[in-house]
C-alpha positions as CSV (number, residue, x, y, z in Angstrom):
1,X,128.8,104.0,88.2
2,X,131.1,105.6,91.1
3,X,129.2,109.2,91.5
4,X,125.1,107.9,90.7
5,X,125.1,106.6,94.3
6,X,126.1,107.1,97.8
7,X,128.7,105.4,98.7
8,X,128.1,104.0,102.8
9,X,131.8,103.7,103.1
10,X,132.7,107.3,102.7
11,X,129.9,108.3,104.9
12,X,131.0,106.9,107.6
13,X,134.7,108.0,107.3
14,X,133.0,111.5,106.8
15,X,131.2,110.6,110.1
16,X,134.2,109.1,111.4
17,X,136.1,112.5,110.9
18,X,134.0,114.8,112.4
19,X,133.6,112.2,115.3
20,X,137.8,113.2,115.8
21,X,137.1,117.1,115.2
22,X,134.2,117.0,117.7
23,X,136.8,115.8,120.3
24,X,139.6,117.9,119.8
25,X,137.6,120.5,119.6
26,X,134.9,119.7,122.8
27,X,136.6,116.4,124.7
28,X,134.0,117.0,127.0
29,X,131.1,117.7,125.1
30,X,128.4,115.0,125.2
31,X,127.9,115.4,121.6
32,X,130.6,113.3,121.3
33,X,128.3,110.1,122.3
34,X,125.6,111.1,119.5
35,X,128.4,111.5,116.8
36,X,129.5,108.2,118.4
37,X,125.9,106.5,118.3
38,X,125.2,108.2,114.8
39,X,128.3,106.6,113.7
40,X,127.2,102.9,114.8
41,X,123.9,103.5,113.4
42,X,125.7,104.4,110.1
43,X,127.6,101.1,109.8
44,X,124.6,98.9,111.0
45,X,122.2,100.3,108.4
46,X,125.0,100.4,106.0
47,X,124.8,96.5,106.1
48,X,121.0,96.1,106.6
49,X,120.1,98.7,103.6
50,X,122.6,96.8,101.5
51,X,120.9,93.5,102.5
52,X,117.9,95.1,102.0
53,X,118.5,95.4,98.1
54,X,119.3,91.6,98.0
55,X,116.2,89.2,97.3
56,X,115.2,87.0,100.0
57,X,115.8,83.3,98.3
58,X,113.6,81.1,100.3
59,X,110.7,83.6,99.6
60,X,111.7,83.4,95.9
61,X,111.8,79.7,95.6
62,X,108.8,79.3,97.2
63,X,106.7,82.1,94.7
64,X,108.5,79.7,91.7
65,X,107.3,77.1,92.9
66,X,103.8,77.7,93.6
67,X,104.1,78.8,89.9
68,X,105.2,75.6,88.6
69,X,102.8,74.0,90.4
70,X,99.8,76.0,89.3
71,X,101.2,75.1,85.7
72,X,101.8,71.6,86.3
73,X,98.5,71.2,87.6
74,X,96.9,73.3,84.9
75,X,98.5,70.8,82.6
76,X,96.8,67.9,84.4
77,X,93.9,69.3,84.5
78,X,94.3,69.6,80.8
79,X,95.2,65.6,79.9
80,X,92.0,65.2,82.4
81,X,89.7,66.7,80.5
82,X,91.3,65.5,77.1
83,X,90.8,61.7,78.4
84,X,87.4,62.4,79.7
85,X,86.1,63.5,76.3
86,X,88.2,61.2,74.1
87,X,90.1,61.8,71.1
88,X,86.7,61.2,68.9
89,X,84.8,62.8,71.8
90,X,82.9,59.6,72.2
91,X,83.4,60.1,76.0
92,X,82.0,63.6,75.7
93,X,80.5,64.9,78.7
94,X,79.5,67.9,80.0
95,X,79.3,68.0,83.3
96,X,83.2,66.4,83.1
97,X,84.1,69.6,81.5
98,X,82.0,71.9,83.7
99,X,83.9,70.2,86.8
100,X,87.6,70.2,85.2
101,X,87.2,74.3,84.3
102,X,85.7,74.9,87.9
103,X,88.7,72.5,89.6
104,X,91.4,74.4,86.8
105,X,89.4,78.1,87.9
106,X,90.3,76.9,91.4
107,X,93.9,76.2,90.8
108,X,94.5,79.3,89.1
109,X,93.3,81.4,91.8
110,X,94.5,79.5,94.8
111,X,98.0,79.7,92.8
112,X,97.4,83.8,92.3
113,X,97.2,84.0,96.0
114,X,99.9,81.7,97.0
115,X,102.4,84.1,94.8
116,X,100.7,87.2,95.6
117,X,101.1,86.3,99.7
118,X,104.6,85.4,99.0
119,X,105.5,88.5,97.4
120,X,103.9,90.5,99.5
121,X,105.8,88.6,102.5
122,X,109.1,90.0,101.2
123,X,108.1,93.4,100.6
124,X,106.6,93.8,104.0
125,X,110.0,92.2,105.9
126,X,112.1,94.4,104.0
127,X,109.5,97.5,104.9
128,X,109.6,96.5,108.8
129,X,113.0,96.6,108.9
130,X,113.9,99.7,107.6
131,X,111.3,102.0,109.0
132,X,112.4,100.6,112.2
133,X,116.1,101.8,111.5
134,X,114.8,104.7,109.8
135,X,112.4,105.7,113.0
136,X,115.8,105.3,114.8
137,X,117.5,107.9,112.7
138,X,114.8,110.4,113.0
139,X,114.7,110.0,117.0
140,X,118.9,110.6,116.6
141,X,118.1,113.9,114.6
142,X,115.9,115.2,117.7
143,X,118.8,114.5,119.9
144,X,121.1,116.6,117.9
145,X,118.9,119.3,117.5
146,X,118.4,119.1,121.7
147,X,122.3,119.7,122.1
148,X,122.3,122.8,120.0
149,X,119.0,124.3,121.7
150,X,120.4,125.5,124.5
151,X,123.3,127.3,122.5
152,X,121.5,130.7,121.9
153,X,123.7,133.3,119.4
154,X,121.3,136.1,121.4
155,X,123.3,135.5,124.2
156,X,126.8,137.2,122.4
157,X,124.5,140.6,121.4
158,X,124.2,140.9,125.4
159,X,120.3,142.0,125.0
160,X,119.6,141.9,128.7
161,X,120.4,140.7,132.1
162,X,120.7,137.1,132.5
163,X,118.1,135.3,135.3
164,X,118.9,132.4,137.9
165,X,117.7,130.1,135.0
166,X,119.7,131.2,132.7
167,X,122.0,128.3,131.2
168,X,125.4,128.4,131.5
169,X,127.5,130.1,128.7
170,X,130.8,129.6,128.3
171,X,131.9,129.0,124.8
172,X,133.4,132.0,122.9
173,X,131.6,132.9,119.5
174,X,134.1,130.9,117.7
175,X,133.5,128.3,119.5
176,X,129.9,128.4,119.8
177,X,129.9,128.9,115.7
178,X,131.7,125.7,115.4
179,X,129.6,123.5,117.6
180,X,126.6,124.8,116.0
181,X,128.5,123.8,112.5
182,X,129.2,120.2,114.1
183,X,125.5,120.0,114.8
184,X,124.7,121.1,111.5
185,X,126.8,118.5,109.9
186,X,125.8,115.6,112.0
187,X,122.6,116.1,110.7
188,X,123.3,116.3,107.2
189,X,125.3,113.1,107.9
190,X,122.2,111.2,109.6
191,X,120.0,112.4,106.7
192,X,122.4,110.8,104.3
193,X,122.6,107.5,106.5
194,X,118.7,107.7,105.9
195,X,118.9,108.1,101.8
196,X,120.9,105.0,101.8
197,X,117.4,103.1,102.2
198,X,115.7,104.7,99.6
199,X,118.8,104.0,97.2
200,X,118.2,100.3,98.0
201,X,114.6,100.1,98.1
202,X,111.9,100.7,95.5
203,X,109.3,100.5,97.9
204,X,107.2,104.1,98.1
205,X,106.5,103.9,102.0
206,X,110.6,103.6,102.7
207,X,111.1,106.4,100.1
208,X,108.3,108.6,102.0
209,X,110.0,107.8,105.3
210,X,113.2,108.7,104.0
211,X,112.1,111.9,102.4
212,X,110.6,113.0,105.3
213,X,113.8,112.4,107.8
214,X,115.9,114.2,105.0
215,X,113.3,117.3,105.1
216,X,113.5,117.2,109.1
217,X,117.0,117.1,109.3
218,X,117.9,120.0,106.7
219,X,115.0,122.4,108.6
220,X,117.1,121.4,112.0
221,X,120.3,122.7,109.9
222,X,118.3,125.3,108.6
223,X,117.4,127.0,111.8
224,X,121.1,126.1,112.8
225,X,123.0,128.2,110.6
226,X,120.4,131.2,111.5
227,X,122.3,130.9,114.6
228,X,125.8,130.8,113.0
229,X,125.0,134.4,111.0
230,X,124.0,135.6,114.1
231,X,127.2,134.5,116.0
232,X,129.5,135.6,113.1
233,X,127.5,138.6,112.1
234,X,127.9,140.2,115.8
235,X,132.0,139.5,116.0
């Protein structure tokens, strides 16, 4: 279904086009390095998110082996009890019955613990990998936000004199609006890279982390667009 899921290849292509636009418009801006970093993260996270969607075969085989072992052990215990009692009931011994039932319960409990542990190992491994990558995306979002902090649109309004510590502002109104727009677009694309993990995982912890990043990038983009509106209204 081409329109029911994010296409990671299209996200990377959009990031690369954005990198070209930033480089052509601002060849000396450090934002170029940030865009390159997001592209590298996007390519890596694309591979990892696809891998997270696939099962860990060895762990699944271990779980299957635990289930088969439990069934075989229970079948053996049933056969042992049947033999202990005897077909005609001549060998009936209440202590043998209790001993067999206890052994069967122990097998069931141990098998259940093994199956639960193996299934949780796969979930925790995938969760740990996803959360580490999402943490990097959250950090890169803050770096993008840092690049637009000094791009203050109030400078174009000339509301007051500069001070000795005022940042240098050499961009025209058009260049400032384009730079801010690139930052907003980059934040949005970082959120889409994060969304690849929600698409590949059913883990509520991973999905919650992805939602947090998308909320973060959306809020940052909204602040940037407020600046863009000020710049355009002042033109």
